[in-house]
Backbone as CSV, one residue per row, in Angstrom:
resi,resn,N_x,N_y,N_z,CA_x,CA_y,CA_z,C_x,C_y,C_z
1,UNK,107.218,106.204,65.416,106.918,104.656,65.037,105.348,103.401,65.606
2,UNK,104.384,103.865,64.630,102.906,103.553,64.732,102.840,102.210,64.991
3,UNK,102.138,101.459,65.525,101.756,99.879,66.214,101.948,99.219,64.405
4,UNK,102.143,98.147,63.952,101.567,97.371,62.502,103.370,96.564,62.866
5,UNK,102.683,96.118,61.359,103.804,95.043,60.752,105.306,95.734,59.539
6,UNK,106.713,95.105,60.866,107.650,96.308,60.752,108.927,95.265,59.364
7,UNK,110.052,95.538,58.648,110.366,94.837,57.979,111.312,94.387,59.377
8,UNK,112.039,93.082,58.617,112.967,92.323,59.969,114.231,93.181,60.101
9,UNK,114.940,93.958,58.888,115.378,94.872,59.078,115.175,95.623,60.626
10,UNK,114.377,96.156,60.672,113.847,96.742,61.659,114.245,96.163,62.688
11,UNK,112.871,95.380,62.727,112.846,94.170,64.380,114.397,93.962,64.569
12,UNK,115.266,93.746,63.873,117.394,92.797,64.442,117.492,94.273,64.799
13,UNK,117.189,95.796,64.388,117.779,97.051,64.698,117.043,96.547,66.854
14,UNK,115.795,96.788,66.874,115.852,97.141,68.216,116.275,96.271,68.290
15,UNK,116.651,95.078,68.178,116.865,94.092,69.061,118.764,94.365,69.865
16,UNK,118.926,95.132,68.608,120.610,95.238,68.863,120.054,96.564,69.896
17,UNK,118.789,97.042,69.990,119.406,98.332,71.278,119.302,97.529,72.345
18,UNK,118.439,96.535,72.496,117.671,95.706,73.583,118.478,94.740,74.581
19,UNK,119.877,94.878,73.838,120.670,93.276,73.957,121.265,94.624,74.762
20,UNK,120.887,94.185,77.068,121.481,93.778,77.983,120.315,95.311,78.497
21,UNK,119.206,95.795,78.010,118.589,96.591,78.585,117.123,96.124,78.489
22,UNK,117.082,95.785,77.886,115.218,94.626,76.931,115.102,93.796,78.488
23,UNK,113.814,93.081,77.464,113.643,91.249,77.766,112.602,90.982,76.872
24,UNK,112.557,90.104,77.474,111.950,88.951,76.566,109.988,88.946,76.412
25,UNK,109.825,88.683,75.947,108.418,89.479,75.947,107.366,87.935,76.487
26,UNK,107.944,86.814,76.324,107.630,86.043,77.404,108.010,86.104,78.782
27,UNK,108.780,87.451,79.321,108.411,87.002,80.510,107.756,88.846,81.221
28,UNK,106.998,89.220,79.762,105.733,90.092,80.404,104.586,89.518,80.422
29,UNK,103.698,90.688,80.431,101.935,90.924,80.452,101.521,90.714,78.954
30,UNK,102.351,91.066,78.394,102.171,91.403,76.601,102.269,90.131,75.858
31,UNK,103.190,89.291,75.985,103.531,88.206,75.592,101.782,86.354,75.755
32,UNK,101.913,86.350,74.333,100.408,85.811,73.128,100.526,84.423,72.674
33,UNK,100.598,83.787,73.196,100.145,82.498,72.570,100.647,82.433,71.411
34,UNK,99.947,83.212,70.185,100.110,83.383,69.338,101.606,83.805,69.164
35,UNK,102.570,84.382,69.667,104.139,84.701,68.961,104.757,83.912,69.065
36,UNK,105.813,83.181,68.162,107.442,82.369,68.192,108.414,83.262,69.035
37,UNK,108.455,84.592,68.868,109.151,85.000,70.299,108.790,86.567,69.726
38,UNK,109.430,87.171,70.837,109.400,88.468,70.760,110.006,89.536,72.648
39,UNK,110.644,90.975,72.670,111.304,91.776,72.962,110.676,92.935,72.920
40,UNK,110.979,93.321,74.413,110.985,95.440,74.639,111.933,95.090,75.100
41,UNK,111.883,96.796,74.755,113.174,97.712,75.574,113.278,98.547,75.293
42,UNK,113.647,99.622,76.255,113.228,100.399,76.786,113.345,102.149,75.816
43,UNK,112.507,102.530,75.854,112.958,103.616,74.586,113.526,105.140,75.757
44,UNK,113.195,106.221,74.954,114.479,108.006,75.622,113.546,108.244,76.214
45,UNK,112.011,108.186,76.774,110.694,108.588,77.336,110.565,107.910,78.018
46,UNK,111.424,107.293,78.898,110.913,106.177,79.937,109.964,105.262,80.238
47,UNK,108.444,104.823,78.480,108.171,103.990,78.128,108.964,102.525,77.467
48,UNK,108.527,101.789,77.580,108.985,100.072,77.061,108.054,100.138,75.603
49,UNK,109.104,99.814,74.276,108.535,99.345,72.898,109.340,97.705,72.429
50,UNK,107.598,97.345,72.259,107.345,96.415,72.999,107.338,95.277,71.473
51,UNK,108.323,94.203,70.322,108.413,94.171,69.133,107.586,91.907,69.475
52,UNK,107.314,91.975,68.537,106.868,90.646,68.138,107.048,89.759,66.929
53,UNK,107.465,88.641,66.442,107.408,87.912,65.307,106.620,86.758,65.905
54,UNK,105.338,86.047,64.315,104.426,84.947,64.812,104.880,84.149,64.238
55,UNK,105.808,84.771,63.325,106.444,83.428,61.944,106.358,83.756,60.701
56,UNK,105.406,84.231,60.866,105.373,85.662,59.298,105.465,87.115,59.325
57,UNK,105.422,87.705,60.529,105.019,89.036,60.024,106.009,89.132,61.595
58,UNK,106.854,90.156,61.407,107.499,91.023,62.477,106.501,92.624,62.977
59,UNK,106.154,92.309,63.582,105.556,93.079,64.454,105.848,94.517,65.693
60,UNK,105.468,95.567,65.601,105.329,96.685,66.681,104.063,97.159,67.309
61,UNK,104.177,96.815,68.620,103.444,96.197,69.309,102.248,97.903,69.684
62,UNK,103.782,98.015,69.889,103.528,99.846,71.001,104.864,99.786,71.744
63,UNK,103.979,101.258,72.438,104.942,101.636,72.816,104.429,101.773,75.216
64,UNK,104.586,101.511,75.999,103.984,101.295,76.930,104.594,101.233,78.315
65,UNK,104.031,101.648,79.521,103.695,101.642,80.459,104.849,100.916,81.043
66,UNK,105.516,100.508,82.147,106.173,99.587,83.072,105.610,98.907,83.923
67,UNK,104.291,99.741,83.765,103.192,98.430,84.588,102.175,98.062,83.663
68,UNK,102.266,98.155,82.934,101.770,97.457,81.514,102.263,96.570,81.030
69,UNK,103.142,96.310,81.420,104.680,95.124,80.415,105.409,94.299,81.879
70,UNK,105.339,94.995,82.990,105.718,93.933,83.617,105.086,93.397,85.291
71,UNK,104.800,92.702,85.417,104.606,92.188,86.600,105.152,93.055,87.793
72,UNK,104.023,93.547,88.999,104.676,93.510,90.077,105.816,92.691,91.030
73,UNK,106.589,93.355,91.254,107.588,92.505,92.139,106.940,92.544,93.763
74,UNK,107.198,90.986,93.826,107.008,90.499,95.114,107.560,91.128,95.791
75,UNK,107.260,92.305,97.241,107.866,92.671,98.262,108.419,92.044,99.113
76,UNK,109.758,92.743,99.881,109.452,90.833,100.916,109.337,91.642,102.128
77,UNK,109.569,91.318,103.116,109.218,91.868,104.290,110.133,93.683,104.280
78,UNK,111.366,93.622,104.791,112.123,94.631,104.763,110.957,95.851,103.890
79,UNK,111.530,96.008,102.457,110.517,96.351,102.031,109.380,96.951,102.380
80,UNK,108.383,96.275,102.274,107.391,96.507,103.172,106.981,97.052,104.839
81,UNK,107.654,97.118,105.680,108.334,97.767,106.604,108.447,99.130,106.215
82,UNK,109.482,99.297,105.159,110.063,100.526,105.585,108.841,100.722,104.757
83,UNK,108.481,100.880,103.561,107.243,101.464,102.719,106.178,102.438,104.094
84,UNK,106.168,101.611,104.380,105.297,101.946,105.134,104.989,102.571,106.036
85,UNK,106.383,102.493,106.223,107.275,103.957,107.601,107.041,104.864,107.116
86,UNK,108.084,105.080,105.878,107.578,105.591,105.454,106.547,107.047,104.856
87,UNK,105.433,106.008,104.970,103.634,105.903,104.338,103.497,106.856,105.763
88,UNK,103.538,106.254,106.521,103.702,106.849,107.943,103.142,108.192,108.926
89,UNK,104.626,108.632,107.937,105.733,110.056,108.281,105.160,110.900,107.035
90,UNK,105.047,110.128,106.017,104.205,111.118,104.464,102.819,111.828,105.205
91,UNK,102.034,110.816,105.873,100.433,110.729,106.922,100.185,111.657,107.600
92,UNK,101.840,111.677,108.689,101.958,111.610,109.475,100.479,111.961,110.515
93,UNK,99.718,112.578,110.802,98.376,113.112,111.570,97.578,111.492,111.983
94,UNK,96.219,111.183,112.765,95.659,109.751,112.620,95.627,109.542,111.461
95,UNK,95.864,109.375,110.217,96.011,108.331,109.240,97.809,108.008,109.843
96,UNK,98.480,108.039,109.566,99.218,107.960,110.002,99.424,107.115,111.599
97,UNK,99.497,107.050,112.214,99.086,106.618,112.927,98.474,104.618,112.985
98,UNK,96.859,105.421,112.668,96.819,103.741,111.601,97.519,102.812,110.907
99,UNK,98.384,103.971,110.242,99.155,103.073,109.370,100.408,102.118,109.856
100,UNK,100.983,103.123,110.908,101.175,101.939,111.749,101.255,100.706,112.859
101,UNK,100.411,101.232,113.190,99.668,100.104,113.599,98.737,98.729,113.021
102,UNK,98.757,99.604,111.631,98.594,98.605,110.377,99.553,97.519,110.596
103,UNK,101.022,98.422,110.549,102.209,97.903,110.207,102.257,96.531,111.541
104,UNK,102.059,97.632,112.328,102.014,96.665,113.839,101.552,95.005,114.468
105,UNK,100.527,95.489,113.776,99.611,94.205,113.923,99.726,93.159,112.202
106,UNK,100.585,93.203,111.621,100.683,92.341,110.319,101.339,91.289,111.305
107,UNK,101.357,89.865,110.383,101.807,89.072,110.500,102.702,88.473,110.151
108,UNK,103.780,89.140,109.157,105.053,88.905,108.587,105.863,89.943,109.881
109,UNK,105.377,90.766,111.262,106.521,91.112,112.093,105.843,91.090,112.878
110,UNK,104.881,89.350,113.989,105.320,89.302,115.328,105.798,89.293,116.127
111,UNK,106.849,89.278,115.288,108.392,89.188,115.868,108.426,89.944,117.014
112,UNK,107.823,90.988,116.884,108.180,92.716,116.950,106.707,93.141,117.485
113,UNK,106.079,91.371,117.535,105.201,92.459,119.021,105.041,91.653,120.097
114,UNK,104.128,91.877,121.333,104.451,91.558,122.036,102.355,90.794,122.403
115,UNK,102.045,90.075,123.535,100.166,89.987,123.368,99.920,90.927,124.256
116,UNK,100.734,91.798,124.556,100.132,92.576,125.206,100.040,93.718,124.339
117,UNK,101.031,94.321,123.669,100.611,95.052,122.541,99.931,95.057,121.898
118,UNK,99.651,93.630,121.162,98.833,92.675,120.239,97.248,93.804,120.876
119,UNK,97.081,93.422,123.127,95.555,93.999,122.573,95.219,95.506,123.107
120,UNK,96.805,96.321,122.938,96.626,97.759,123.339,96.603,98.114,121.390
121,UNK,96.567,97.640,120.761,96.652,97.968,119.306,95.442,97.454,118.315
122,UNK,94.648,96.711,119.777,93.086,96.035,119.844,91.442,96.923,120.161
123,UNK,92.395,98.066,121.259,91.835,98.496,122.184,91.037,99.708,121.501
124,UNK,89.974,100.435,121.364,89.514,101.190,120.340,89.659,103.050,121.798
125,UNK,89.706,102.537,123.125,90.921,103.805,123.985,91.617,104.091,123.725
126,UNK,92.606,103.308,123.760,94.275,102.744,123.177,94.447,103.411,122.025
127,UNK,94.303,102.946,121.152,94.139,103.688,119.851,94.181,105.694,119.348
128,UNK,92.197,105.661,119.934,92.070,107.413,120.555,92.572,108.023,121.264
129,UNK,93.480,107.072,122.316,94.920,108.502,122.672,95.753,108.424,122.369
130,UNK,95.798,107.440,121.789,97.092,107.396,120.934,97.479,108.497,119.333
131,UNK,95.942,108.533,119.473,95.570,109.443,118.066,95.250,111.099,119.378
132,UNK,95.129,111.165,119.762,95.527,112.557,120.471,95.838,112.553,120.918
133,UNK,96.739,112.366,121.529,98.138,112.385,122.280,98.765,112.964,121.275
134,UNK,99.086,111.934,119.716,100.439,112.356,118.732,99.510,114.356,118.472
135,UNK,98.579,114.446,118.255,98.018,115.120,117.867,98.743,116.230,118.517
136,UNK,98.290,115.923,119.863,99.102,117.383,120.923,100.522,117.455,120.858
137,UNK,101.282,115.983,120.446,102.836,116.708,121.068,102.706,117.381,119.203
138,UNK,102.310,117.324,117.848,102.707,118.045,117.119,102.105,119.702,117.479
139,UNK,100.462,119.720,117.821,100.801,120.954,118.108,102.135,121.523,118.608
140,UNK,102.395,121.299,120.175,103.267,121.608,120.681,104.375,121.416,120.513
141,UNK,104.758,121.034,119.843,106.734,120.452,118.928,106.769,121.858,117.556
142,UNK,104.961,122.496,117.045,105.307,122.669,115.548,106.211,122.757,114.639
143,UNK,106.390,121.244,114.802,106.822,120.511,113.600,108.652,120.396,113.777
144,UNK,108.577,120.160,115.053,109.793,119.290,115.612,109.705,118.263,116.468
145,UNK,108.998,117.390,116.443,108.465,116.814,116.983,109.729,114.102,116.234
146,UNK,109.427,114.002,117.143,110.143,113.011,116.256,109.240,112.727,114.954
147,UNK,110.108,112.394,114.078,108.578,111.330,112.680,108.300,110.180,113.414
148,UNK,107.276,108.969,113.125,106.349,108.518,113.119,107.640,107.773,112.636
149,UNK,108.559,107.066,111.886,108.998,105.625,111.719,109.658,105.566,112.909
150,UNK,110.664,107.092,113.531,111.960,106.270,114.777,110.283,106.117,115.918
151,UNK,109.674,106.298,115.973,108.429,106.080,117.519,107.704,104.804,116.563
152,UNK,107.435,104.559,115.943,107.008,103.606,115.631,105.165,103.302,116.323
153,UNK,104.474,102.108,116.257,103.859,101.947,117.221,104.583,101.268,118.197
154,UNK,105.278,100.810,118.763,105.260,99.829,119.994,106.196,101.576,120.831
155,UNK,106.481,102.734,120.712,106.454,103.823,121.589,105.325,104.219,122.153
156,UNK,103.742,103.941,121.488,103.126,104.386,121.762,102.197,103.268,123.341
157,UNK,102.834,101.758,122.394,102.569,100.896,123.182,103.527,101.366,125.003
158,UNK,104.821,101.593,124.430,105.428,101.689,125.337,104.818,103.013,126.944
159,UNK,104.276,103.958,126.096,104.199,105.301,126.772,102.727,104.574,127.652
160,UNK,101.960,104.137,126.980,101.162,102.918,127.835,101.702,102.030,129.055
161,UNK,102.049,101.731,128.860,102.561,100.467,129.793,103.458,100.853,130.781
162,UNK,104.135,102.605,130.476,104.939,102.892,131.439,105.130,104.186,130.765
163,UNK,103.980,105.222,131.546,103.758,106.612,130.991,104.658,107.316,132.482
164,UNK,104.943,107.268,131.996,106.545,108.328,133.265,106.599,109.225,132.010
165,UNK,107.421,109.234,131.478,107.207,109.842,130.322,106.630,111.163,130.010
166,UNK,105.561,109.976,129.044,104.250,110.855,128.532,103.423,111.847,129.215
167,UNK,103.568,111.443,130.570,103.053,112.308,131.851,103.512,113.471,131.967
168,UNK,104.636,112.875,131.779,105.818,115.035,132.269,105.961,114.940,131.614
169,UNK,105.598,114.587,130.415,105.709,115.337,128.959,104.741,116.600,128.771
170,UNK,103.438,116.121,129.179,101.882,117.101,129.471,101.721,117.296,130.434
171,UNK,102.407,117.535,131.414,102.314,118.197,133.132,103.141,118.797,133.458
172,UNK,103.804,119.163,132.141,105.524,119.481,132.546,104.974,121.361,133.680
173,UNK,103.963,121.744,133.044,103.841,122.738,133.748,102.294,123.349,134.274
174,UNK,102.137,121.774,135.795,101.755,122.025,136.482,101.836,123.120,137.340
175,UNK,101.331,123.352,138.073,99.440,123.785,137.717,98.950,124.369,136.795
176,UNK,99.940,124.476,135.779,99.215,125.454,134.600,98.765,124.586,133.519
177,UNK,99.038,123.215,133.327,98.416,122.437,132.595,97.271,122.570,132.456
178,UNK,97.425,123.285,130.514,95.516,123.052,129.858,94.620,122.083,130.636
179,UNK,93.737,122.040,129.800,92.380,121.017,130.144,92.977,119.747,129.497
180,UNK,93.633,120.575,128.097,93.736,119.109,127.281,94.711,118.289,127.769
181,UNK,95.451,119.052,128.489,96.760,117.783,128.545,95.971,117.525,130.017
182,UNK,95.868,117.811,131.082,95.684,117.379,131.833,94.000,115.947,131.509
183,UNK,93.742,116.117,130.234,92.378,115.717,129.667,93.002,113.703,129.879
184,UNK,94.793,114.098,128.730,95.154,113.564,128.194,95.731,112.607,128.804
185,UNK,96.914,112.805,130.196,97.258,112.311,131.117,96.320,111.401,132.033
186,UNK,95.288,112.312,131.918,94.009,111.716,133.026,93.099,110.265,132.655
187,UNK,93.699,110.252,130.792,93.168,108.980,130.140,94.147,108.440,130.001
188,UNK,95.556,108.809,129.897,96.647,107.574,130.227,96.571,106.958,131.015
189,UNK,96.644,107.732,131.938,96.741,107.319,133.870,95.193,105.260,133.391
190,UNK,94.540,105.738,132.882,93.137,104.209,133.339,93.589,103.855,132.156
191,UNK,94.630,104.010,131.337,94.821,103.011,130.328,96.006,102.542,131.399
192,UNK,97.000,102.916,131.107,97.820,102.546,132.697,97.883,101.438,133.326
193,UNK,97.160,101.567,133.889,96.011,100.333,135.131,95.437,99.873,134.125
194,UNK,94.470,99.798,132.489,94.047,98.178,132.961,95.100,98.074,131.824
195,UNK,96.167,98.221,131.265,96.959,97.048,130.905,99.161,96.933,132.067
196,UNK,98.501,97.849,133.202,100.042,97.105,133.720,99.779,96.266,135.084
197,UNK,97.501,95.617,135.419,97.568,95.034,136.168,97.356,93.201,135.947
């Protein structure tokens, strides 16, 4: 069906189809003050059919996508947290760490942070170490590492504040540790001194 004037009968037929599945046109982005009433209803292809009555004529406005019809819903803090953790997992590398950091610094989640953790999240040396350490873990574990959503940014904060596990992980082959492993362990020691005193 093409957009344009339609019969009252067609309009009423689509109202019946929309019953329980559609929405009032006033609740959409498509509403105009010149309309007296109208509605939208889903079609069989995932779109939304829009209809209006202006006091004189019944109109089929067209077929629209969901985002063209409805305002985005407000995301609550739990949904936001879940979404960002999923994004961090998909990004995985340095971008994943940036997403975890952004979530950690988000004012909506300040109850989950500590003053020292916030300082670590703002310290470029710490961020560099976390990204390098995570790259090493990914390389070393060959895809068997925990997900970023399991670790969260606070897991890296704890590695800096209590470096025993991360140091043991890095230097498990000592004295045959690689230069990369030794460098990461040395940098961790410096960061731990900076934040543990």
